[in-house]
C-alpha positions in Angstrom: 0.0 0.0 0.0 2.8 2.4 0.9 4.4 2.1 -2.6 1.2 2.5 -4.5 0.3 5.6 -2.5 3.7 7.1 -3.3 3.2 6.2 -7.0 -0.2 7.9 -6.9 1.0 11.3 -5.6 4.6 11.6 -6.9 3.5 13.0 -10.2 2.0 16.0 -8.3 5.5 16.9 -7.4 7.1 16.5 -10.9 8.4 13.0 -10.3 7.2 10.3 -12.8 7.5 6.8 -11.3 7.9 3.6 -13.3 6.8 0.6 -11.2 8.4 -2.8 -11.5 6.8 -5.6 -9.5 6.0 -9.3 -9.6 3.0 -11.1 -11.1 -0.1 -11.2 -8.9 0.0 -15.0 -8.7 3.0 -14.8 -6.4 1.0 -13.1 -3.6 -0.9 -14.9 -0.9 -3.6 -12.3 -0.9 -4.5 -9.6 -3.5 -6.7 -6.9 -1.9 -9.5 -5.6 -4.1 -8.6 -2.0 -3.1 -5.0 -2.4 -4.2 -6.0 -3.9 -7.5 -8.4 -1.0 -8.1 -5.7 1.5 -7.4 -3.2 -0.3 -9.7 -5.8 -0.1 -12.6 -6.2 3.6 -11.9 -2.5 4.2 -11.8 -1.9 2.3 -15.0 -3.7 5.0 -16.9 -1.0 7.5 -16.1 2.2 5.6 -15.2 3.9 2.4 -16.5 3.4 -0.6 -14.2 5.5 -3.5 -15.4 5.3 -7.1 -14.0 7.8 -9.9 -14.2 7.5 -13.6 -13.5 8.2 -15.1 -10.2 6.7 -17.5 -7.7 6.4 -18.1 -4.0 8.7 -21.1 -3.2 6.6 -21.9 -0.1 3.6 -22.7 -2.3 5.1 -23.9 -5.6 7.9 -26.1 -4.2 6.2 -27.4 -1.1 5.2 -31.0 -0.4 2.6 -31.7 2.3 3.1 -28.2 3.5 6.9 -28.4 3.7 9.7 -27.1 1.5 13.5 -26.9 1.4 14.5 -23.6 3.1 17.3 -23.2 0.6 14.6 -22.5 -2.0 13.7 -19.4 -0.1 17.1 -17.6 0.1 17.1 -14.7 0.5 13.3 -14.9 0.5 10.5 -17.0 -1.0 10.4 -14.9 -4.1 14.1 -15.4 -5.1 13.0 -16.8 -8.5 12.0 -13.2 -9.3 15.6 -11.8 -9.2 17.4 -12.7 -12.5 14.6 -11.8 -14.9 13.7 -8.7 -13.0 17.3 -7.3 -13.0 17.3 -7.6 -16.8 13.9 -5.9 -17.0 15.0 -3.1 -14.6 18.1 -2.3 -16.7 16.0 -2.2 -19.9 13.4 0.1 -18.2 16.2 2.5 -17.1 17.2 2.9 -20.7 13.7 3.0 -22.2 12.4 5.7 -19.8 15.6 7.5 -19.1 15.2 6.8 -15.4 17.4 8.9 -13.2 17.1 7.1 -9.9 16.3 3.5 -8.7 14.1 3.0 -5.7 14.0 -0.4 -3.9 11.7 -1.2 -1.0 11.8 -3.7 1.8 10.3 -6.0 3.4 11.1 -8.0 0.3 14.8 -8.8 0.4 14.8 -9.8 -3.3 13.6 -6.3 -4.1 16.8 -4.9 -2.5 18.9 -7.3 -4.5 17.2 -6.3 -7.8 17.5 -2.6 -7.0 21.2 -3.0 -6.0 22.2 -4.9 -9.1 20.2 -2.6 -11.4 21.9 0.4 -9.8 25.4 -1.1 -10.2 24.8 -2.0 -13.8 23.2 1.3 -14.9 25.3 3.6 -12.6 22.0 5.2 -11.4 21.7 6.2 -7.7 19.8 3.9 -5.4 17.2 5.0 -2.9 16.2 2.3 -0.3 12.9 2.4 1.6 13.2 0.2 4.7 9.7 -0.2 6.1 11.1 -2.6 8.7 14.6 -3.7 9.7 16.0 -6.3 7.4 17.0 -8.4 10.4 16.5 -8.2 14.1 19.1 -8.5 16.9 16.3 -9.8 19.1 15.6 -12.9 16.9 19.0 -13.3 15.3 20.3 -16.9 14.8 23.3 -18.3 12.9 21.3 -19.9 10.0 22.8 -19.6 6.6 19.8 -17.6 5.4 20.1 -14.9 8.0 23.9 -14.6 7.4 23.2 -14.1 3.7 20.4 -11.5 4.5 22.7 -9.7 6.8 25.4 -9.6 4.1 22.9 -8.3 1.5 21.8 -5.5 3.9 25.3 -4.3 4.4 26.1 -4.3 0.7 22.9 -2.5 -0.3 23.0 0.2 2.4 26.7 0.9 1.8 25.9 1.4 -1.9 22.7 3.4 -1.5 22.6 7.1 -1.9 19.6 7.6 0.4 18.0 5.3 3.0 14.4 5.9 4.2 13.0 4.6 7.5 9.4 4.8 8.9 10.1 5.6 12.5 12.7 7.5 14.6 13.4 4.3 16.6 14.4 2.4 13.5 16.8 5.1 12.5 18.4 4.9 16.0 18.6 1.1 15.6 20.5 1.5 12.4 22.8 4.2 13.7 23.9 1.7 16.4 24.2 -1.1 13.8 26.3 1.0 11.4 28.3 3.4 13.4 30.5 4.1 10.4 29.7 7.0 8.0 26.2 6.0 6.8 24.2 8.3 9.0 24.1 11.2 6.5 22.0 8.9 4.3 19.2 8.3 6.8 15.8 10.0 6.4 12.4 9.6 8.0 9.2 9.3 6.0 6.5 7.8 8.2 3.5 5.8 7.0 0.2 7.6 6.8 -3.4 7.7 5.6 -4.9 8.6 2.3 -8.0 10.8 2.6 -9.4 9.4 -0.7 -9.6 6.0 1.0 -12.3 7.3 3.4 -14.7 8.5 0.8 -17.9 6.5 0.1 -17.1 3.7 2.6 -19.8 1.2 3.3 -22.0 2.0 6.3 -21.9 -0.9 8.7 -24.7 -1.8 11.1 -23.9 -0.4 14.6 -23.6 -2.9 17.4 -25.7 -2.1 20.5 -22.7 -2.9 22.6 -19.5 -0.9 22.9 -17.0 -2.4 20.4 -13.3 -2.6 20.9 -11.6 -3.5 17.6 -8.1 -4.6 16.6 -7.8 -4.8 12.8 -4.9 -6.8 11.3 -2.1 -9.2 12.1 -1.1 -10.1 15.7 2.1 -12.1 15.4 2.5 -14.3 18.5 6.0 -13.2 19.3 5.6 -9.5 19.0 1.9 -8.7 19.7 0.4 -11.6 21.6 -2.7 -10.5 23.5 -2.5 -13.3 26.1 -2.3 -10.9 29.0 -5.1 -8.8 27.6 -7.3 -11.9 27.6 -6.2 -12.6 31.2 -7.2 -9.0 32.1 -10.6 -9.5 30.5 -11.1 -12.8 32.4 -10.4 -11.1 35.7 -12.7 -8.1 34.9 -15.5 -10.6 33.9 -15.1 -12.6 37.1 -15.1 -9.4 39.2 -18.4 -8.3 37.5 -16.8 -5.2 36.0 -17.5 -6.0 32.4 -20.4 -7.9 30.7 -21.0 -9.3 27.3 -24.3 -7.4 27.3 -22.4 -4.1 27.2 -19.1 -4.7 25.4 -17.5 -6.8 22.7 -13.8 -7.2 21.9 -13.3 -8.0 18.2 -10.0 -9.2 16.5 -10.1 -9.0 12.7 -7.5 -11.1 10.7 -5.0 -11.8 13.4 -3.0 -14.4 11.3 -2.9 -16.6 14.4 -6.7 -17.2 14.9 -6.4 -20.8 16.1 -4.0 -20.1 18.9 -5.9 -17.1 20.2 -9.2 -18.9 19.9 -7.7 -21.6 22.2 -6.8 -18.9 24.8 -10.3 -17.5 24.6 -11.9 -20.9 25.2 -9.6 -21.7 28.1 -10.5 -18.4 29.8 -14.3 -18.7 29.0 -14.3 -15.5 27.0 -16.4 -16.6 24.0 -19.2 -14.2 24.9 -16.8 -11.2 25.2 -14.2 -11.8 22.4 -14.7 -12.7 18.8 -12.0 -13.7 16.3 -13.2 -12.9 12.8 -11.8 -13.5 9.3 -10.0 -11.2 7.0 -12.0 -8.7 4.9 -10.9 -6.3 2.2 -9.3 -3.0 2.9 -12.4 -0.8 2.4 -14.4 -3.0 4.8 -11.6 -2.7 7.4 -11.7 1.1 7.2 -15.5 1.1 7.5 -15.2 -1.2 10.5 -12.7 1.2 12.2 -15.2 4.0 11.7 -18.0 1.9 13.2 -16.0 0.8 16.3 -16.0 2.7 19.6 -12.4 2.0 20.6 -9.5 0.9 18.5 -6.7 -1.3 19.9 -2.9 -1.6 19.3 -0.7 -4.4 20.7 3.0 -4.1 20.7 5.7 -5.8 22.8 8.6 -3.7 24.1 10.9 -5.5 21.7 9.1 -3.5 19.0 9.4 -0.1 20.7 11.0 1.3 17.6 8.1 0.3 15.3 4.9 2.2 14.5 2.1 0.0 13.1 0.9 1.4 9.8 -2.8 1.0 10.9 -2.2 3.6 13.6 -2.4 6.4 11.1 -5.8 5.2 9.9 -6.8 5.1 13.6 -5.8 8.7 13.8 -7.9 9.6 10.8 -11.1 8.0 12.1 -10.6 9.9 15.4 -11.7 7.1 17.8 -10.3 6.6 21.2 -7.3 4.2 21.2 -6.4 1.5 23.7 -2.6 1.3 23.4 -0.8 -1.7 24.8 2.7 -0.6 24.2 5.8 0.6 26.0 5.8 4.0 27.6 9.0 5.0 25.7 7.9 3.4 22.4 7.6 5.4 19.2 3.9 4.4 19.0 3.2 5.9 22.4 5.1 9.1 21.5 3.3 9.7 18.2 -0.1 8.9 19.7 0.5 11.5 22.4 1.5 14.0 19.7 -1.6 13.3 17.6 -4.0 14.6 20.2 -6.2 11.5 20.0 -7.8 10.2 23.2 -6.0 7.1 24.4 -5.2 4.9 27.4 -1.9 3.1 27.6 -0.7 0.0 29.4 2.2 -2.4 29.1 1.3 -5.4 27.0 2.2 -7.9 29.7 0.9 -6.0 32.8 -2.5 -7.4 33.6 -3.3 -4.8 36.3 -2.4 -1.9 34.0 -4.4 -3.4 31.2 -7.5 -3.8 33.4 -7.3 -0.1 34.4 -6.9 1.0 30.8 -9.9 -1.0 29.6 -12.0 0.4 32.4 -10.9 3.9 31.4 -11.9 3.3 27.8 -15.3 2.1 28.9 -16.1 5.5 30.4 -17.6 8.2 28.3 -14.7 9.8 26.5 -14.2 13.5 25.7 -13.7 14.6 22.1 -10.2 14.2 20.7 -8.1 17.3 20.3 -8.2 18.2 16.6 -4.5 18.5 15.9 -3.5 19.0 12.3 -2.8 15.5 11.0 -1.9 16.5 7.4 1.8 15.7 8.1 0.6 12.0 8.3 -1.1 12.1 4.9 0.2 9.9 2.0 0.4 13.1 -0.1 2.7 14.7 2.4 4.9 11.5 2.4 5.1 11.6 -1.4 6.1 15.3 -1.2 9.0 14.4 1.1 10.0 11.5 -1.2 10.0 13.7 -4.2 12.4 16.1 -2.5 14.8 13.2 -1.8 14.6 12.1 -5.4 15.4 15.6 -6.6 18.4 15.9 -4.2 20.4 12.9 -5.4 
């Protein structure tokens, strides 16, 4: 979504993008809103696709596959043909700068090789760290990924990050003279996405909503469920008055087991993935929006948070006090209650605070978090290298 939104608004700042990507069959999910935007963009800018596949699907047997087939990532098959195509596109469209985006490592490889071959400057957009100190192991794949990161960042003219904490992480990782390359362009919301959304039927209960993935390691709501269980036993919350909804967690089965064990089926529902426009409409319909983030991710800011800002609903924030997420939420002027993700007592108090009638959010100017503003910053970087 970030890349498509940049491509949408860059022409407004005299930058004409040419998008090179993989065929849709390689994706696990293709969102209808993304496809609609791609069709719209194709009327004005070239969008070129090359062949590749997901090794986890194509080369698996009974759900298993050789990990060597997914080095540096499951889309490695995309690399050779896409490098050739990228070099041809540089010549065809007189491209002045190459832009590669992560979290796809093979995209960094393609961008790096195309830049070296064509002698065009490389701009790298790191939406997440390429590897994590917290989860590092000595596997061959991670050693290769670490080597790729160092080669790409040393060669790049400009490196973009999405949060201040990630910049600090990379400043520690690369104390040598790379810091002058580092720039911040946060994620954001696109005002156009909020026009003509479907109107959802309002639940009579107060609805707390988390929309999107909840990886077990980084965002596990187990202590939240424990807090709900205690509040229920104490008679402080009732299924007649409140519902906690989790949409498209990516770990539904595990969380459903926790809910059953704690007898929370009447209070908590785990529901399937819907398309992007439905997700936005559901955010607008909810009463409280939720964020879960372990302290090992203090340097991350979930992209959905900016959409939460746009719908101006109170936010239940289970994240570290010193996290980038807590800091930016405070700056936004939105009403929120914060607790540590693994502190049951803090979580209970935050839930009870959100159940009370909330004042209106302070209407701070959020235009700095718009996708258009992000494209403006990116255009300046393109023009400076």
